[in-house]
C-alpha positions as CSV (number, residue, x, y, z in Angstrom):
1,X,-14.5,-226.7,-39.5
2,X,-16.5,-223.6,-38.8
3,X,-16.0,-219.8,-39.0
4,X,-12.7,-218.4,-37.7
5,X,-12.6,-215.7,-35.1
6,X,-10.0,-213.1,-35.9
7,X,-8.0,-212.0,-32.9
8,X,-5.2,-209.7,-34.2
9,X,-3.6,-208.6,-37.5
10,X,-0.2,-207.1,-38.2
11,X,1.8,-206.3,-41.3
12,X,4.1,-208.8,-43.0
13,X,7.5,-208.0,-44.5
14,X,6.0,-208.8,-47.9
15,X,3.7,-206.2,-49.7
16,X,0.0,-206.9,-49.7
17,X,0.4,-209.7,-47.1
18,X,-1.1,-209.5,-43.5
19,X,-0.5,-211.8,-40.7
20,X,-3.8,-212.8,-39.1
21,X,-4.1,-214.5,-35.7
22,X,-7.2,-216.5,-35.5
23,X,-8.7,-218.9,-32.9
24,X,-7.4,-221.7,-35.2
25,X,-3.8,-220.4,-35.3
26,X,-1.9,-218.0,-37.5
27,X,-2.9,-217.5,-41.2
28,X,-1.5,-215.2,-43.8
29,X,-3.9,-213.0,-46.0
30,X,-2.8,-212.0,-49.4
31,X,-5.1,-209.2,-50.5
32,X,-5.1,-206.8,-53.5
33,X,-8.2,-204.6,-53.7
34,X,-11.2,-206.9,-54.1
35,X,-9.2,-210.1,-54.3
36,X,-8.1,-212.1,-51.2
37,X,-6.6,-215.4,-50.5
38,X,-5.8,-217.1,-47.0
39,X,-2.6,-219.1,-46.9
40,X,-0.9,-221.3,-44.2
41,X,2.6,-219.9,-45.0
42,X,3.8,-216.2,-45.4
43,X,6.0,-217.1,-48.4
44,X,3.0,-218.8,-50.1
45,X,0.8,-215.7,-49.6
46,X,3.6,-213.4,-51.1
47,X,3.8,-215.8,-54.0
48,X,0.0,-215.7,-54.5
49,X,0.1,-211.9,-54.6
50,X,2.9,-212.0,-57.2
51,X,0.9,-214.4,-59.4
52,X,-2.1,-212.2,-59.2
53,X,-0.1,-209.1,-60.1
54,X,1.3,-211.0,-63.2
55,X,-2.2,-212.1,-64.1
56,X,-3.2,-208.4,-64.0
57,X,-0.3,-207.5,-66.3
58,X,1.8,-205.8,-63.6
59,X,5.3,-206.5,-62.3
60,X,5.6,-208.9,-59.3
61,X,6.6,-207.1,-56.0
62,X,7.6,-209.9,-53.6
63,X,9.3,-213.1,-54.5
64,X,8.9,-213.8,-58.2
65,X,11.1,-211.8,-60.6
66,X,11.0,-211.3,-64.4
67,X,13.9,-212.9,-66.4
């Protein structure tokens, strides 16, 4: 597995999630300021953003909700 070549990006329906088309297929990038994580699933990327927001002491914005 080598470097991926980014072909195209577009916005997701979730906040802080970008759809990235690479030469190896579609990936989803969860990104908040200097933190970034690549995921295989859009929902997984949205959940990663929410978990990072909670870790930073903020309210989740995508999938997770406070009880």
